[in-house]
ZAVEX-626641 format. One line per 8 residues: number of its first residue (from 1); their letters; for each residue y, x, z of N, C-alpha, C, O, CB. Coordinates in nm, 2 decimals, padded with zeros to 4 digits. Glycine has a CB too. Layout:
NUM) A) Y X Z Y X Z Y X Z Y X Z Y X Z ~ ...
END
This chain:
1) MIKGRCFT) 02.81 -05.31 12.03 02.63 -05.34 11.99 02.66 -05.42 11.82 02.74 -05.49 11.77 02.53 -05.49 12.15 ~ 02.52 -05.35 11.78 02.51 -05.42 11.61 02.39 -05.49 11.61 02.30 -05.42 11.66 02.50 -05.30 11.45 ~ 02.34 -05.60 11.58 02.25 -05.63 11.54 02.17 -05.57 11.41 02.24 -05.53 11.31 02.28 -05.73 11.55 ~ 02.05 -05.56 11.41 01.96 -05.55 11.30 01.81 -05.56 11.29 01.73 -05.60 11.38 01.97 -05.44 11.26 ~ 01.78 -05.52 11.16 01.62 -05.55 11.18 01.58 -05.39 11.08 01.63 -05.34 10.98 01.56 -05.75 11.08 ~ 01.44 -05.35 11.18 01.38 -05.23 11.12 01.27 -05.31 10.99 01.24 -05.42 11.01 01.30 -05.13 11.25 ~ 01.23 -05.25 10.87 01.13 -05.23 10.80 01.06 -05.13 10.73 01.11 -05.04 10.67 01.15 -05.29 10.74 ~ 00.91 -05.14 10.74 00.83 -04.99 10.68 00.73 -05.05 10.59 00.68 -05.16 10.60 00.74 -04.89 10.81
9) NLDDYDCS) 00.71 -04.97 10.49 00.60 -05.04 10.42 00.48 -04.96 10.50 00.39 -04.92 10.42 00.60 -05.02 10.25 ~ 00.47 -04.94 10.60 00.35 -04.83 10.65 00.27 -04.96 10.73 00.33 -05.02 10.82 00.41 -04.68 10.78 ~ 00.15 -05.00 10.68 00.08 -05.14 10.74 00.04 -05.13 10.87 -00.01 -05.23 10.92 -00.06 -05.18 10.66 ~ 00.04 -04.99 10.99 00.00 -05.02 11.09 00.11 -05.04 11.21 00.08 -05.03 11.33 -00.09 -04.95 11.11 ~ 00.25 -05.07 11.15 00.36 -05.05 11.22 00.43 -05.22 11.23 00.44 -05.30 11.14 00.46 -04.92 11.12 ~ 00.47 -05.26 11.35 00.53 -05.42 11.33 00.66 -05.40 11.38 00.70 -05.40 11.50 00.44 -05.56 11.43 ~ 00.75 -05.39 11.26 00.88 -05.41 11.31 00.99 -05.50 11.29 01.10 -05.48 11.26 00.93 -05.32 11.28 ~ 00.93 -05.63 11.33 00.97 -05.76 11.24 01.06 -05.81 11.36 01.12 -05.92 11.33 00.83 -05.88 11.20
17) EVIVFARV) 01.08 -05.76 11.45 01.18 -05.82 11.55 01.30 -05.83 11.54 01.29 -05.87 11.43 01.18 -05.77 11.66 ~ 01.42 -05.82 11.55 01.57 -05.84 11.60 01.60 -05.75 11.68 01.59 -05.76 11.80 01.62 -05.96 11.67 ~ 01.64 -05.64 11.63 01.69 -05.50 11.71 01.83 -05.52 11.77 01.91 -05.56 11.69 01.69 -05.35 11.62 ~ 01.88 -05.49 11.90 02.05 -05.47 11.92 02.05 -05.32 11.98 02.00 -05.29 12.09 02.14 -05.59 12.05 ~ 02.13 -05.22 11.86 02.16 -05.11 11.85 02.31 -05.06 11.93 02.41 -05.11 11.88 02.16 -05.10 11.71 ~ 02.32 -05.00 12.01 02.46 -04.95 12.05 02.54 -04.89 11.93 02.66 -04.90 11.94 02.45 -04.84 12.17 ~ 02.50 -04.84 11.82 02.56 -04.75 11.70 02.48 -04.77 11.55 02.37 -04.83 11.55 02.53 -04.58 11.75 ~ 02.51 -04.76 11.49 02.43 -04.73 11.38 02.36 -04.60 11.32 02.41 -04.51 11.25 02.49 -04.78 11.29
25) PNIGERVY) 02.22 -04.63 11.37 02.16 -04.49 11.36 02.20 -04.42 11.25 02.22 -04.49 11.15 02.02 -04.49 11.37 ~ 02.21 -04.28 11.24 02.19 -04.17 11.16 02.05 -04.17 11.04 01.93 -04.18 11.07 02.17 -04.06 11.27 ~ 02.10 -04.16 10.93 01.97 -04.09 10.87 01.89 -03.98 10.91 01.95 -03.88 10.92 01.99 -04.06 10.77 ~ 01.77 -03.97 10.93 01.68 -03.86 11.00 01.69 -03.89 11.13 01.64 -03.80 11.19 01.72 -03.71 10.97 ~ 01.75 -03.98 11.22 01.71 -04.00 11.37 01.60 -04.08 11.38 01.56 -04.16 11.29 01.82 -04.07 11.44 ~ 01.54 -04.08 11.47 01.42 -04.18 11.48 01.42 -04.28 11.61 01.47 -04.26 11.72 01.29 -04.08 11.51 ~ 01.36 -04.39 11.57 01.38 -04.54 11.61 01.24 -04.57 11.66 01.15 -04.57 11.58 01.44 -04.65 11.47 ~ 01.21 -04.61 11.77 01.11 -04.66 11.85 01.06 -04.78 11.73 01.14 -04.84 11.66 01.18 -04.72 12.02
33) CKRKGNST) 00.94 -04.79 11.74 00.85 -04.91 11.67 00.73 -04.92 11.75 00.69 -04.83 11.82 00.80 -04.88 11.51 ~ 00.67 -05.07 11.75 00.55 -05.09 11.78 00.44 -05.09 11.67 00.44 -05.15 11.56 00.55 -05.20 11.86 ~ 00.34 -04.99 11.73 00.24 -04.98 11.66 00.09 -04.98 11.74 00.04 -04.90 11.82 00.27 -04.86 11.58 ~ 00.05 -05.14 11.67 -00.06 -05.18 11.72 -00.10 -05.18 11.86 -00.21 -05.14 11.90 -00.13 -05.13 11.66 ~ 00.02 -05.23 11.97 00.02 -05.23 12.09 00.09 -05.09 12.15 00.12 -05.10 12.27 -00.11 -05.24 12.13 ~ 00.10 -04.99 12.09 00.19 -04.87 12.14 00.28 -04.84 12.07 00.26 -04.83 11.95 00.12 -04.76 12.15 ~ 00.43 -04.81 12.12 00.52 -04.79 12.10 00.53 -04.62 12.06 00.49 -04.53 12.14 00.60 -04.85 12.20 ~ 00.59 -04.60 11.91 00.60 -04.48 11.86 00.71 -04.46 11.79 00.77 -04.56 11.76 00.52 -04.45 11.78
41) SLKVVQIT) 00.76 -04.34 11.76 00.91 -04.34 11.66 00.88 -04.30 11.53 00.79 -04.22 11.50 01.03 -04.23 11.72 ~ 00.96 -04.36 11.43 00.99 -04.33 11.30 01.14 -04.31 11.23 01.24 -04.37 11.25 00.94 -04.42 11.23 ~ 01.13 -04.22 11.15 01.25 -04.17 11.08 01.33 -04.25 11.01 01.28 -04.32 10.92 01.22 -04.07 11.00 ~ 01.48 -04.26 11.04 01.55 -04.36 10.95 01.57 -04.29 10.81 01.62 -04.18 10.78 01.69 -04.40 11.02 ~ 01.50 -04.39 10.71 01.53 -04.31 10.58 01.67 -04.37 10.47 01.73 -04.32 10.38 01.37 -04.33 10.50 ~ 01.68 -04.48 10.52 01.79 -04.57 10.46 01.83 -04.69 10.56 01.76 -04.74 10.64 01.74 -04.64 10.33 ~ 02.00 -04.72 10.52 02.04 -04.82 10.62 02.17 -04.90 10.50 02.27 -04.84 10.44 02.12 -04.73 10.80 ~ 02.13 -05.04 10.49 02.18 -05.13 10.47 02.26 -05.24 10.55 02.23 -05.34 10.62 02.12 -05.15 10.43
49) HDIRGERG) 02.38 -05.19 10.51 02.47 -05.27 10.60 02.50 -05.43 10.53 02.56 -05.43 10.42 02.62 -05.19 10.61 ~ 02.46 -05.53 10.58 02.50 -05.68 10.58 02.61 -05.76 10.57 02.61 -05.88 10.59 02.46 -05.72 10.65 ~ 02.72 -05.69 10.52 02.87 -05.76 10.59 02.91 -05.87 10.53 03.02 -05.91 10.57 03.00 -05.69 10.58 ~ 02.85 -05.93 10.44 02.87 -06.07 10.39 02.78 -06.15 10.44 02.81 -06.26 10.41 02.86 -06.09 10.26 ~ 02.67 -06.14 10.52 02.58 -06.22 10.63 02.46 -06.30 10.45 02.43 -06.41 10.45 02.72 -06.37 10.77 ~ 02.44 -06.22 10.37 02.37 -06.30 10.27 02.26 -06.34 10.32 02.23 -06.45 10.28 02.35 -06.23 10.16 ~ 02.18 -06.28 10.41 02.07 -06.30 10.48 02.07 -06.42 10.61 02.00 -06.44 10.71 02.05 -06.15 10.54 ~ 02.17 -06.48 10.57 02.20 -06.62 10.68 02.21 -06.51 10.82 02.13 -06.55 10.90 02.04 -06.78 10.71
57) SEYPYILV) 02.27 -06.41 10.85 02.27 -06.34 10.98 02.41 -06.34 10.99 02.49 -06.37 10.90 02.20 -06.19 11.00 ~ 02.45 -06.27 11.17 02.56 -06.27 11.22 02.63 -06.15 11.17 02.55 -06.07 11.14 02.56 -06.30 11.35 ~ 02.78 -06.10 11.16 02.82 -06.01 11.13 02.84 -05.94 11.28 02.84 -05.99 11.39 02.92 -06.03 11.04 ~ 02.84 -05.78 11.25 02.74 -05.71 11.17 02.64 -05.70 11.17 02.59 -05.73 11.27 02.75 -05.65 11.16 ~ 02.55 -05.64 11.06 02.41 -05.68 11.08 02.36 -05.58 10.98 02.40 -05.58 10.86 02.37 -05.86 11.06 ~ 02.25 -05.48 11.03 02.22 -05.35 10.94 02.06 -05.43 10.89 02.01 -05.54 10.93 02.20 -05.15 11.04 ~ 02.00 -05.32 10.77 01.86 -05.34 10.76 01.83 -05.19 10.78 01.88 -05.11 10.71 01.82 -05.41 10.60 ~ 01.78 -05.16 10.84 01.71 -05.02 10.86 01.58 -04.95 10.81 01.48 -04.99 10.87 01.70 -05.02 10.98
65) ELHN) 01.55 -04.88 10.74 01.43 -04.90 10.66 01.37 -04.74 10.74 01.44 -04.65 10.76 01.45 -04.91 10.46 ~ 01.21 -04.76 10.77 01.14 -04.65 10.83 01.03 -04.58 10.79 00.93 -04.64 10.75 01.11 -04.68 10.91 ~ 01.04 -04.48 10.80 00.91 -04.41 10.77 00.85 -04.25 10.85 00.92 -04.17 10.90 00.93 -04.38 10.62 ~ 00.74 -04.24 10.83 00.71 -04.10 10.93 00.79 -04.00 10.90 00.78 -03.89 10.97 00.57 -04.04 10.92
END
């Protein structure tokens, strides 16, 4: 298991909570995200590995950027 946080620049989506992934998602895969009370999927476009804990995170930790 690996902890991570998803983010997007789309205003209608709330991806602020920490998610536990079974594995690191691949670019192009879809991840479910909350959209004003509903759940919908967005495509993974970038993954950043935070291996040094620069953001005060536990090891390992990923940041996943999502878009339509």
